N, C-alpha and C positions, 0 to 999 in steps of 0.2 A: 153731603149737601143736592139735594135733589132741585138744584134749580133745569130748568127746560133749558136753556138759553147753551150756558155750560157747557151742557152733555150734546147740544150739536154745534158750539166748534170744538169738542176733543172727540169731533167724526159716530156719538152715539147711538144717535141716530138724526137723520137725510135735516136732510135741508137740499130745495133750487138756490146754492152759492151763483151772488155776480158778483163778492170782490173781495179777497181777503187781505192783510197784509197784518207783519207782526203788531199790529195794535187793535183791527178792528176790521168783524170779520160782517158783509150785508151777504141778503136772501131772499128769496119771496112772502113775505103778508101770507100764514098760510086762512086770511080770510080779510083778504084786499075790501078797500073803501075809497081803492080808483083804480081807474087799468091797468096805470104804473104806484105801485104802490109794494114798499121793498123798509125794510131794516138794518139798521148798519145799530152793529150793537160791538161794545170792545172789548175785550178778551180775559180785561180784567173784570173780574167779575166784582160790581155797586148793587147792590140794593137796589137802588135807589137816586134823588137826584140829592135828596138833602145828606145823606152816605157822603156826598162828593166831598176831596179834600182840597186845598189849594197844589196840590202835587200833580191832583189830576188831571188842572188848569190846560193841559197842552196836550192831551188822548183828547180829550170834549171840540177844543180844534182843528183835530186830527179830524173828527168826523165832522165837523162842519165844513175840513172840505175833499171830503172822500164824497159829501152827499152835494156836493160842487156836482163834481166828477163825473157823478151818477146817476147825474140830471139834465150836464151835458150830454152823456152818450144812451138815455136811455133816452132825448130832445124832446126833457119837456121842461128845460130853463129858458130857452124869452119864447111861452109861454108862461107860464110862472107853476112854479109847483109852492107842498107844504111840508118844511121841519117842524114835525111836532117827539116836546120830552113828553108824558106825563108825569108827572109824578103823586105814587099812594094810589091810595084804588077808586078813592073820589073822585081822583082827576081821570079813568085809567086806569091806569098804569094794573096789568092782571099774572105781566109776570115780575117776578121784582129781581131785574139783573137789569136797568136800565139798559136804555134805548132809542134809536130814531127813526122819526116813523118818515117819509123817505112816500110822500105824493102826489102821483103829479098824471096829468093825462086827462083832466077831464077841470072846468068853470069849479069853483068853493066859494058857500059864502061868507059869512062873519053880519055877526059874533055864531062859530059853530056849537056845537050841541048845547 
């Protein structure tokens, strides 16, 4: 498998890791769209949100809890932040291993993109 995020998880490609446990890893986005832009990536390879199964519900909930924890640590929780999951290329997914974007540190407009 030639998955960029799987290679980061295995330590084959360097990343600025800010959090890691047995289920997820979080690191800086290499093309930040906000002063704080982190990726929260499950260690289990799942290509898209469409590929999630009911057994992955706990994993997705864990990703949300880690986003909340990191938002507090990064000082963006009170001001507000975005937690985004893109699904497939038409929505902006460029790495086909599910991942959540945690963005904060600036004001965001609506609707996005």
